[in-house]
C-alpha positions as CSV (number, residue, x, y, z in Angstrom):
1,E,4.7,-3.7,-11.3
2,L,2.5,-3.1,-8.2
3,Q,-0.1,-1.4,-10.5
4,S,-0.1,-4.2,-13.3
5,E,-0.3,-7.0,-10.3
6,A,-3.4,-5.0,-9.1
7,V,-5.1,-4.9,-12.3
8,W,-4.5,-8.8,-12.9
9,A,-5.6,-9.8,-9.8
10,Q,-8.8,-7.6,-10.1
11,W,-9.5,-9.3,-13.7
12,Q,-9.2,-12.6,-11.6
13,H,-11.5,-12.1,-8.3
14,F,-13.1,-8.6,-9.2
15,S,-13.1,-7.1,-5.6
16,L,-13.3,-3.5,-7.0
17,P,-16.7,-1.2,-5.6
18,D,-18.7,-1.3,-7.5
19,A,-18.7,1.2,-11.1
20,T,-20.6,4.2,-9.1
21,A,-18.2,4.1,-6.1
22,R,-15.6,3.7,-8.7
23,R,-16.9,7.2,-10.5
24,E,-17.6,9.1,-8.0
25,A,-13.6,8.7,-6.5
26,A,-12.2,9.1,-10.0
27,D,-14.9,12.5,-9.9
28,K,-13.3,13.6,-6.5
29,D,-9.6,12.8,-8.2
30,A,-10.7,15.2,-11.2
31,I,-12.2,17.7,-8.3
32,T,-9.5,17.5,-6.0
33,G,-6.6,17.3,-7.7
34,G,-5.9,13.5,-6.4
35,A,-3.1,12.6,-4.1
36,R,-2.2,16.0,-3.7
37,A,-5.2,17.5,-2.6
38,T,-4.2,20.8,-4.5
39,G,-7.5,21.5,-6.9
40,R,-5.8,20.8,-10.3
41,V,-6.9,18.2,-12.5
42,Q,-3.4,17.9,-14.3
43,D,-2.0,17.2,-10.5
44,T,-4.7,13.8,-11.0
45,H,-1.4,11.3,-11.5
46,F,1.5,13.8,-10.0
47,L,1.9,11.5,-6.6
48,G,5.2,12.6,-5.4
49,D,5.3,12.0,-1.7
50,K,2.2,10.0,-2.2
51,Q,3.8,7.5,-3.8
52,W,4.5,5.1,-1.5
53,E,1.5,4.8,-0.1
54,Y,-0.1,4.7,-3.3
55,C,2.0,1.3,-4.0
56,R,1.0,-0.3,-0.4
57,D,-2.8,0.4,-1.8
58,M,-1.8,-1.0,-5.0
59,A,0.0,-4.3,-2.7
60,K,-2.8,-4.6,-1.4
61,L,-5.9,-5.0,-4.5
62,A,-2.6,-7.8,-6.0
63,G,-3.4,-9.5,-2.6
64,F,0.7,-9.4,-1.8
65,Y,-0.4,-8.4,2.2
66,N,-2.7,-12.2,2.5
67,D,0.8,-13.7,4.5
68,N,3.2,-11.8,6.6
69,D,5.7,-12.4,5.2
70,T,5.1,-11.2,2.1
71,A,3.9,-8.0,3.8
72,N,7.0,-7.7,4.8
73,K,9.0,-7.8,2.3
74,I,7.1,-5.6,0.1
75,D,6.7,-2.8,3.2
76,A,10.6,-3.5,3.5
77,Y,11.4,-2.8,-0.5
78,I,8.8,0.3,-0.7
79,S,10.4,1.4,1.9
80,M,13.8,1.1,1.0
81,N,12.7,3.0,-1.8
82,Q,11.0,6.1,-0.1
83,A,14.3,6.2,2.0
84,I,16.7,6.2,-1.4
85,Y,13.7,8.6,-2.9
86,D,14.2,10.6,-0.1
87,C,18.1,10.9,-0.1
88,A,18.2,11.9,-3.8
89,G,16.0,14.6,-2.8
90,K,18.2,16.1,-0.1
91,A,20.6,16.2,-1.9
92,R,19.0,18.1,-5.0
93,K,17.4,20.4,-3.0
94,D,21.0,21.8,-2.1
95,L,22.1,22.7,-5.3
96,L,21.6,26.0,-7.3
97,P,19.0,26.3,-10.5
98,G,21.5,26.2,-12.7
99,G,24.5,24.1,-12.1
100,P,25.7,20.8,-12.3
101,D,23.3,18.0,-11.4
102,T,25.9,16.6,-9.8
103,Y,22.5,14.5,-7.5
104,R,22.6,12.8,-10.8
105,S,25.9,11.1,-9.9
106,L,24.9,9.3,-7.3
107,V,25.6,5.7,-6.6
108,F,22.5,3.8,-4.4
109,Q,24.2,0.4,-3.3
110,R,20.7,-1.8,-1.3
111,D,21.5,-4.2,1.3
112,P,18.3,-5.6,1.4
113,S,19.0,-8.4,3.9
114,Q,20.4,-5.2,6.8
115,R,17.6,-3.0,5.5
116,R,20.4,0.2,5.0
117,F,22.1,1.7,1.5
118,D,25.1,3.0,0.9
119,V,25.5,6.5,-1.2
120,I,28.9,6.6,-3.5
121,D,29.5,9.9,-4.7
122,P,31.5,9.1,-7.9
123,T,32.4,13.0,-8.3
124,K,35.2,13.0,-5.4
125,E,38.1,11.7,-6.0
126,G,39.9,8.9,-3.5
127,T,39.1,9.4,0.2
128,A,37.0,11.7,-0.2
129,A,34.3,10.1,-2.2
130,M,31.4,10.1,0.5
131,T,30.1,7.2,2.1
132,T,27.3,7.7,3.4
133,N,26.0,4.4,5.4
134,V,21.8,5.1,5.4
135,T,19.8,2.4,7.5
136,I,16.1,2.0,7.4
137,T,13.7,2.7,10.2
138,Q,10.4,2.5,9.3
């Protein structure tokens, strides 16, 4: 979504660097492996935990940071996505290879107005069904 907004904004106002600067940046990404700097061209589009700053960059190109209210909403949205991504990643890392993928069953209930979300594990029964309240501090 943010990429398409950034592309549309650039088509309307074309404020990207000139072609030479864009080519130099693309060459650098190809040589370094992109945001993760692995040195492998095949990693250029694998952002991992670098995706959040990339989303903010796209929002800036789209002009969403031109007023504070919209910027705060975009930052809150990206921060919540990052917190959920991190939470799911931690749940996944505790599992053994080849074992059940229980992290896929986790349910994330968002409460953007309070900058928090609940994590519910429906694989557990009754009161054992884990509910974890996570407040976003970023």
